[in-house]
DRENMI-531477 format. One record per residue: residue number from 1; residue in one letter; x, y, z of N, C-alpha, C in turn. Coordinates in Angstrom, 1 decimal. Example, Ala and Ser with C-alpha at 12.3 -4.5 7.8 and 13.67 -1.06 7.14 Angstrom:
# residues 2
  nr rest   n_px   n_py   n_pz  ca_px  ca_py  ca_pz   c_px   c_py   c_pz
   1    A   13.2   -5.7    7.8   12.3   -4.5    7.8   13.2   -3.3    7.8
   2    S   12.8   -2.2    7.1   13.7   -1.1    7.1   12.9    0.0    7.9
END
This chain:
# residues 183
  nr rest   n_px   n_py   n_pz  ca_px  ca_py  ca_pz   c_px   c_py   c_pz
   1    X   21.7  -64.2  -28.0   22.5  -63.3  -28.9   21.9  -63.4  -30.3
   2    X   21.6  -62.3  -30.8   21.0  -62.2  -32.2   22.1  -62.2  -33.2
   3    X   22.0  -63.2  -34.1   23.1  -63.3  -35.1   22.6  -62.6  -36.4
   4    X   23.3  -61.7  -37.0   23.0  -61.0  -38.2   23.2  -61.9  -39.4
   5    X   22.3  -62.0  -40.3   22.4  -62.8  -41.5   23.3  -62.1  -42.5
   6    X   24.1  -62.9  -43.2   24.9  -62.3  -44.2   24.1  -61.9  -45.4
   7    X   24.3  -60.8  -46.0   23.5  -60.4  -47.2   23.8  -61.3  -48.4
   8    X   22.9  -61.4  -49.3   23.1  -62.3  -50.4   24.2  -61.7  -51.4
   9    X   24.8  -62.6  -52.1   25.9  -62.2  -53.0   25.3  -61.2  -54.1
  10    X   24.1  -61.5  -54.6   23.5  -60.7  -55.6   22.2  -60.1  -55.0
  11    X   21.8  -58.9  -55.3   20.6  -58.3  -54.8   19.4  -59.2  -55.1
  12    X   18.4  -59.2  -54.1   17.3  -60.1  -54.3   16.4  -59.6  -55.4
  13    X   16.4  -58.4  -55.8   15.5  -57.9  -56.8   16.1  -58.4  -58.2
  14    X   15.2  -58.8  -59.1   15.7  -59.2  -60.4   16.2  -58.1  -61.2
  15    X   17.1  -58.5  -62.1   17.7  -57.5  -63.1   16.6  -57.0  -64.0
  16    X   16.7  -55.7  -64.3   15.8  -55.1  -65.3   16.2  -55.4  -66.7
  17    X   15.3  -55.2  -67.6   15.5  -55.6  -69.0   16.7  -54.9  -69.6
  18    X   16.9  -53.6  -69.4   18.1  -53.0  -70.0   19.4  -53.6  -69.5
  19    X   19.4  -54.0  -68.3   20.6  -54.6  -67.7   20.9  -56.0  -68.4
  20    X   19.8  -56.7  -68.6   19.9  -58.0  -69.2   20.4  -57.9  -70.6
  21    X   19.8  -56.9  -71.4   20.2  -56.6  -72.7   21.7  -56.2  -72.8
  22    X   22.1  -55.4  -71.9   23.5  -54.9  -71.8   24.5  -56.1  -71.6
  23    X   24.1  -56.9  -70.6   25.0  -58.1  -70.3   25.1  -59.0  -71.5
  24    X   24.0  -59.3  -72.1   24.0  -60.3  -73.3   24.8  -59.7  -74.5
  25    X   24.6  -58.4  -74.7   25.3  -57.7  -75.8   26.8  -57.6  -75.5
  26    X   27.1  -57.3  -74.3   28.5  -57.2  -73.9   29.2  -58.6  -74.1
  27    X   28.5  -59.6  -73.7   29.0  -61.0  -73.8   29.2  -61.4  -75.3
  28    X   28.2  -61.0  -76.1   28.3  -61.4  -77.5   29.4  -60.6  -78.2
  29    X   29.5  -59.3  -77.9   30.6  -58.5  -78.5   32.0  -59.0  -78.0
  30    X   32.0  -59.3  -76.7   33.3  -59.8  -76.2   33.7  -61.1  -76.8
  31    X   32.8  -62.0  -77.1   33.1  -63.3  -77.8   33.5  -63.0  -79.2
  32    X   32.9  -62.1  -79.9   33.3  -61.7  -81.2   34.7  -61.2  -81.3
  33    X   35.0  -60.3  -80.3   36.4  -59.8  -80.3   37.4  -60.8  -80.0
  34    X   37.1  -61.8  -79.1   38.0  -62.9  -78.9   38.2  -63.7  -80.1
  35    X   37.1  -64.0  -80.9   37.2  -64.7  -82.1   38.1  -64.0  -83.1
  36    X   37.9  -62.7  -83.2   38.7  -61.9  -84.2   40.2  -61.8  -83.7
  37    X   40.4  -62.0  -82.4   41.8  -61.9  -81.9   42.6  -63.2  -82.1
  38    X   41.9  -64.3  -82.2   42.6  -65.6  -82.3   43.6  -65.7  -83.5
  39    X   43.2  -65.3  -84.7   44.2  -65.4  -85.8   45.3  -64.4  -85.7
  40    X   45.3  -63.4  -84.8   46.3  -62.4  -84.6   47.4  -62.9  -83.7
  41    X   47.4  -64.1  -83.2   48.4  -64.6  -82.3   49.6  -65.1  -83.2
  42    X   50.7  -64.4  -83.1   51.9  -64.8  -83.8   53.1  -64.8  -82.8
  43    X   54.3  -65.1  -83.3   55.4  -65.1  -82.3   55.7  -63.7  -81.9
  44    X   55.5  -62.7  -82.7   55.8  -61.3  -82.4   54.6  -60.8  -81.5
  45    X   53.4  -61.4  -81.6   52.3  -60.9  -80.9   51.6  -62.1  -80.2
  46    X   52.2  -62.7  -79.2   51.7  -63.9  -78.6   50.3  -63.7  -78.0
  47    X   49.9  -62.5  -77.7   48.5  -62.2  -77.2   47.6  -61.5  -78.2
  48    X   48.1  -61.4  -79.4   47.3  -60.8  -80.4   47.2  -59.3  -80.2
  49    X   45.9  -58.8  -80.2   45.7  -57.3  -80.0   46.3  -56.8  -78.7
  50    X   46.3  -57.6  -77.7   46.8  -57.1  -76.4   48.3  -56.9  -76.5
  51    X   49.0  -57.7  -77.3   50.4  -57.4  -77.6   50.6  -56.1  -78.3
  52    X   49.7  -55.8  -79.2   49.8  -54.5  -79.9   49.5  -53.3  -79.0
  53    X   48.5  -53.5  -78.1   48.2  -52.5  -77.1   49.3  -52.2  -76.2
  54    X   50.1  -53.2  -75.9   51.2  -53.0  -74.9   52.6  -52.9  -75.5
  55    X   52.6  -52.7  -76.9   53.9  -52.5  -77.5   54.3  -51.0  -77.3
  56    X   55.2  -50.8  -76.5   55.6  -49.5  -76.0   56.5  -48.7  -77.0
  57    X   57.0  -49.3  -78.0   57.9  -48.6  -79.0   57.4  -48.9  -80.4
  58    X   57.9  -48.1  -81.3   57.6  -48.2  -82.7   58.2  -49.5  -83.2
  59    X   59.4  -49.9  -82.7   60.0  -51.1  -83.2   59.2  -52.3  -82.8
  60    X   58.7  -52.4  -81.6   57.8  -53.5  -81.2   56.5  -53.5  -82.0
  61    X   56.0  -52.3  -82.3   54.7  -52.3  -83.1   55.0  -52.7  -84.5
  62    X   56.1  -52.3  -85.1   56.5  -52.7  -86.4   56.7  -54.2  -86.5
  63    X   57.3  -54.8  -85.5   57.5  -56.3  -85.5   56.2  -57.0  -85.5
  64    X   55.2  -56.5  -84.7   53.9  -57.1  -84.6   53.2  -56.9  -85.9
  65    X   53.2  -55.7  -86.5   52.4  -55.5  -87.7   53.0  -56.3  -88.9
  66    X   54.4  -56.4  -88.9   55.0  -57.2  -90.0   54.7  -58.7  -89.8
  67    X   54.4  -59.1  -88.6   54.1  -60.5  -88.4   52.7  -60.9  -88.9
  68    X   51.9  -59.9  -89.1   50.5  -60.1  -89.6   50.4  -59.9  -91.1
  69    X   49.7  -60.8  -91.8   49.5  -60.7  -93.2   48.4  -59.6  -93.4
  70    X   48.1  -59.3  -94.7   47.2  -58.2  -95.0   45.8  -58.5  -94.4
  71    X   45.3  -59.8  -94.5   44.0  -60.1  -94.0   44.0  -60.0  -92.4
  72    X   45.1  -60.3  -91.8   45.2  -60.2  -90.3   45.2  -58.7  -89.9
  73    X   45.8  -57.9  -90.7   45.8  -56.4  -90.5   44.4  -55.9  -90.6
  74    X   43.7  -56.3  -91.6   42.3  -55.9  -91.8   41.5  -56.4  -90.6
  75    X   41.8  -57.6  -90.2   41.0  -58.1  -89.0   41.3  -57.3  -87.7
  76    X   42.6  -56.8  -87.6   43.0  -56.0  -86.5   42.2  -54.7  -86.5
  77    X   42.2  -54.1  -87.7   41.4  -52.8  -87.9   39.9  -53.0  -87.5
  78    X   39.3  -54.1  -88.0   37.9  -54.4  -87.8   37.7  -54.6  -86.3
  79    X   38.7  -55.3  -85.6   38.6  -55.5  -84.2   38.6  -54.1  -83.4
  80    X   39.4  -53.2  -83.9   39.5  -51.9  -83.2   38.2  -51.1  -83.4
  81    X   37.6  -51.2  -84.6   36.3  -50.5  -84.8   35.2  -51.1  -84.1
  82    X   35.1  -52.5  -84.0   34.1  -53.1  -83.2   34.3  -52.8  -81.7
  83    X   35.5  -52.7  -81.3   35.8  -52.4  -79.9   35.2  -51.0  -79.5
  84    X   35.0  -50.1  -80.4   34.3  -48.8  -80.0   32.9  -49.1  -79.5
  85    X   32.2  -50.0  -80.3   30.9  -50.4  -79.8   30.9  -51.1  -78.5
  86    X   31.9  -52.0  -78.4   32.1  -52.8  -77.2   32.3  -51.9  -76.0
  87    X   33.1  -50.9  -76.1   33.3  -49.9  -75.0   32.0  -49.3  -74.5
  88    X   31.2  -48.9  -75.4   29.9  -48.3  -75.0   29.1  -49.3  -74.3
  89    X   29.0  -50.5  -74.8   28.2  -51.6  -74.2   28.8  -52.0  -72.8
  90    X   30.1  -52.2  -72.7   30.6  -52.7  -71.4   30.6  -51.6  -70.4
  91    X   30.7  -50.3  -70.8   30.6  -49.2  -69.9   29.2  -49.1  -69.4
  92    X   28.2  -49.2  -70.3   26.8  -49.2  -69.8   26.5  -50.3  -68.9
  93    X   27.0  -51.5  -69.2   26.8  -52.7  -68.4   27.4  -52.5  -67.0
  94    X   28.7  -52.0  -67.0   29.3  -51.8  -65.7   28.6  -50.8  -64.8
  95    X   28.1  -49.7  -65.4   27.4  -48.7  -64.6   26.1  -49.2  -64.1
  96    X   25.4  -50.0  -65.0   24.1  -50.6  -64.5   24.4  -51.6  -63.5
  97    X   25.4  -52.4  -63.6   25.8  -53.4  -62.6   26.1  -52.7  -61.2
  98    X   26.8  -51.6  -61.3   27.1  -50.8  -60.1   25.8  -50.4  -59.4
  99    X   24.9  -49.9  -60.2   23.6  -49.4  -59.6   22.8  -50.6  -59.1
 100    X   22.8  -51.7  -59.8   22.1  -52.9  -59.3   22.7  -53.4  -58.0
 101    X   24.0  -53.4  -57.9   24.7  -53.9  -56.7   24.5  -53.0  -55.5
 102    X   24.1  -51.7  -55.7   24.0  -50.8  -54.6   22.5  -50.6  -54.2
 103    X   21.6  -51.3  -54.9   20.2  -51.1  -54.6   19.8  -51.4  -53.1
 104    X   20.4  -52.4  -52.6   20.1  -52.8  -51.2   21.2  -52.4  -50.2
 105    X   22.0  -51.4  -50.6   23.1  -50.9  -49.8   22.9  -49.4  -49.6
 106    X   22.2  -49.1  -48.5   21.9  -47.7  -48.3   22.9  -46.9  -47.6
 107    X   24.0  -47.5  -47.1   25.0  -46.9  -46.3   25.8  -45.8  -47.1
 108    X   26.3  -44.9  -46.3   27.1  -43.8  -46.9   28.4  -44.3  -47.5
 109    X   29.1  -45.2  -46.8   30.3  -45.8  -47.3   30.1  -46.5  -48.7
 110    X   29.0  -47.3  -48.7   28.7  -48.0  -50.0   28.5  -47.1  -51.1
 111    X   27.7  -46.0  -50.8   27.5  -45.0  -51.9   28.7  -44.3  -52.3
 112    X   29.6  -44.0  -51.4   30.9  -43.4  -51.7   31.7  -44.3  -52.6
 113    X   31.8  -45.6  -52.2   32.6  -46.6  -53.0   32.0  -46.7  -54.4
 114    X   30.6  -46.7  -54.4   29.9  -46.9  -55.7   30.3  -45.7  -56.6
 115    X   30.3  -44.5  -56.1   30.7  -43.3  -56.8   32.1  -43.4  -57.4
 116    X   33.0  -43.9  -56.6   34.4  -44.1  -57.1   34.5  -45.2  -58.2
 117    X   33.7  -46.3  -58.0   33.6  -47.3  -58.9   33.1  -46.8  -60.3
 118    X   32.1  -46.0  -60.3   31.6  -45.4  -61.5   32.7  -44.5  -62.2
 119    X   33.4  -43.8  -61.4   34.5  -42.9  -61.9   35.5  -43.8  -62.6
 120    X   35.9  -44.9  -61.9   36.9  -45.8  -62.5   36.4  -46.4  -63.8
 121    X   35.2  -46.8  -63.9   34.6  -47.4  -65.1   34.6  -46.4  -66.2
 122    X   34.2  -45.2  -65.9   34.2  -44.1  -67.0   35.6  -43.8  -67.4
 123    X   36.5  -43.7  -66.5   37.9  -43.5  -66.8   38.4  -44.6  -67.7
 124    X   38.1  -45.8  -67.4   38.5  -46.9  -68.2   37.9  -46.8  -69.6
 125    X   36.7  -46.5  -69.7   36.0  -46.3  -71.1   36.7  -45.2  -71.9
 126    X   36.9  -44.1  -71.3   37.5  -43.0  -72.0   38.9  -43.4  -72.4
 127    X   39.7  -44.0  -71.5   41.0  -44.5  -71.9   41.0  -45.5  -73.0
 128    X   40.0  -46.3  -73.0   39.9  -47.3  -74.1   39.6  -46.7  -75.4
 129    X   38.7  -45.7  -75.4   38.4  -45.0  -76.7   39.7  -44.3  -77.2
 130    X   40.4  -43.6  -76.3   41.6  -42.9  -76.7   42.7  -43.9  -77.2
 131    X   42.8  -45.0  -76.5   43.7  -46.0  -76.9   43.4  -46.6  -78.3
 132    X   42.2  -46.8  -78.6   41.8  -47.3  -80.0   42.2  -46.2  -81.0
 133    X   41.9  -45.0  -80.7   42.3  -43.9  -81.7   43.8  -43.9  -81.9
 134    X   44.6  -44.0  -80.8   46.0  -44.1  -80.9   46.5  -45.3  -81.7
 135    X   45.9  -46.4  -81.5   46.2  -47.7  -82.2   45.9  -47.5  -83.7
 136    X   44.7  -47.0  -84.0   44.4  -46.8  -85.4   45.4  -45.9  -86.1
 137    X   45.8  -44.8  -85.4   46.8  -43.9  -86.0   48.2  -44.4  -86.0
 138    X   48.4  -45.5  -85.3   49.7  -46.1  -85.2   49.9  -47.3  -86.2
 139    X   48.9  -47.6  -86.9   49.0  -48.8  -87.8   49.9  -48.5  -89.0
 140    X   50.0  -47.2  -89.5   50.7  -46.9  -90.7   51.2  -45.5  -90.7
 141    X   52.4  -45.2  -90.5   53.5  -45.9  -89.9   53.5  -45.8  -88.4
 142    X   54.1  -46.8  -87.7   54.1  -46.7  -86.2   55.1  -45.7  -85.8
 143    X   54.8  -45.0  -84.6   55.7  -44.1  -84.0   55.9  -44.4  -82.6
 144    X   57.0  -44.0  -82.0   57.2  -44.2  -80.6   56.2  -43.5  -79.7
 145    X   55.8  -42.3  -80.1   54.8  -41.5  -79.3   53.5  -42.2  -79.3
 146    X   53.0  -42.7  -80.4   51.7  -43.3  -80.5   51.7  -44.7  -79.8
 147    X   52.8  -45.4  -79.9   53.0  -46.7  -79.3   53.0  -46.5  -77.8
 148    X   53.7  -45.6  -77.3   53.8  -45.4  -75.8   52.4  -44.8  -75.3
 149    X   51.8  -43.9  -76.1   50.5  -43.4  -75.7   49.5  -44.5  -75.6
 150    X   49.4  -45.4  -76.6   48.5  -46.5  -76.5   48.8  -47.5  -75.4
 151    X   50.0  -47.7  -75.1   50.4  -48.6  -73.9   50.0  -48.0  -72.6
 152    X   50.2  -46.7  -72.4   49.8  -46.0  -71.2   48.3  -46.0  -71.0
 153    X   47.6  -45.7  -72.1   46.1  -45.7  -72.1   45.6  -47.1  -71.8
 154    X   46.2  -48.1  -72.4   45.8  -49.5  -72.1   46.0  -49.9  -70.6
 155    X   47.1  -49.4  -70.1   47.3  -49.7  -68.6   46.3  -49.0  -67.8
 156    X   46.0  -47.7  -68.1   45.0  -47.0  -67.4   43.6  -47.7  -67.5
 157    X   43.3  -48.2  -68.7   42.0  -48.9  -68.9   42.0  -50.2  -68.0
 158    X   43.0  -51.0  -68.1   43.0  -52.3  -67.4   43.0  -52.0  -65.9
 159    X   43.7  -51.0  -65.4   43.7  -50.6  -64.0   42.3  -50.2  -63.5
 160    X   41.7  -49.3  -64.3   40.3  -48.8  -64.0   39.3  -50.0  -64.0
 161    X   39.4  -50.9  -64.9   38.5  -52.0  -64.9   38.7  -53.0  -63.7
 162    X   39.9  -53.3  -63.4   40.2  -54.2  -62.3   39.8  -53.5  -61.0
 163    X   40.2  -52.3  -60.8   39.8  -51.6  -59.5   38.3  -51.4  -59.4
 164    X   37.7  -51.1  -60.6   36.2  -51.0  -60.5   35.5  -52.3  -60.2
 165    X   36.0  -53.4  -60.7   35.4  -54.7  -60.4   35.7  -55.0  -58.9
 166    X   36.9  -54.7  -58.4   37.2  -54.9  -57.0   36.3  -54.1  -56.1
 167    X   36.0  -52.9  -56.6   35.0  -52.0  -55.9   33.7  -52.6  -55.8
 168    X   33.2  -53.3  -56.9   31.9  -54.0  -56.8   31.9  -55.1  -55.8
 169    X   33.0  -55.8  -55.7   33.2  -56.9  -54.7   33.1  -56.3  -53.3
 170    X   33.7  -55.1  -53.1   33.7  -54.5  -51.8   32.3  -54.0  -51.5
 171    X   31.6  -53.5  -52.4   30.2  -53.1  -52.2   29.3  -54.2  -51.8
 172    X   29.5  -55.3  -52.5   28.6  -56.5  -52.2   29.0  -57.2  -50.9
 173    X   30.3  -57.1  -50.5   30.8  -57.7  -49.3   30.5  -56.8  -48.0
 174    X   30.2  -55.6  -48.2   30.0  -54.7  -47.1   28.8  -55.1  -46.3
 175    X   28.9  -54.9  -45.0   27.8  -55.3  -44.1   26.6  -54.3  -44.2
 176    X   25.4  -54.9  -44.1   24.3  -54.0  -44.0   23.9  -53.6  -42.6
 177    X   24.4  -54.4  -41.7   24.0  -54.1  -40.2   25.3  -54.0  -39.5
 178    X   25.3  -53.3  -38.3   26.5  -53.1  -37.5   26.9  -54.5  -36.9
 179    X   28.2  -54.6  -36.6   28.7  -55.9  -36.0   28.1  -56.2  -34.7
 180    X   27.9  -55.1  -33.9   27.3  -55.3  -32.5   25.9  -54.7  -32.5
 181    X   25.0  -55.5  -32.0   23.6  -55.0  -32.0   23.5  -53.9  -30.9
 182    X   22.7  -52.9  -31.3   22.5  -51.8  -30.3   21.2  -52.1  -29.5
 183    X   21.2  -51.9  -28.2   20.0  -52.2  -27.4   19.4  -50.9  -26.9
END
């Protein structure tokens, strides 16, 4: 009986230079955003910017903003502006990673999943951009509409990113050969 070998977790072909640059840049910007977020942790915003993103009402947003000093508010604004660049970089990285993971997956199902993964990543990026715009507009003065809009867009972003990453796992876990050998 011929046993089929399990495909490798990562494609055997090495990553190309643009992919490596995207990964390193995304990691560097992500670490910068984490560093900018650390001083924003207060009792009203235990998760810093994430608390602001998920503040669904103007009252919650006001409580978070009032818990931040002027320098923290400036840091939050800077974080939102840097996040625009991060969105472009993480979106490029995610799309390149999807292409990289499908290089040795010629199946129709894998291609279809990859197409949906790309759609999810693009939807997450668009939602993230719109969320940042809503958050910047909601800094002074906060409104229920902008707070709720930012929260919904943040949830769409997080959902798209999580489902997209799950799709990448499905692509890599898919079999390259049928379960039963054909004679």
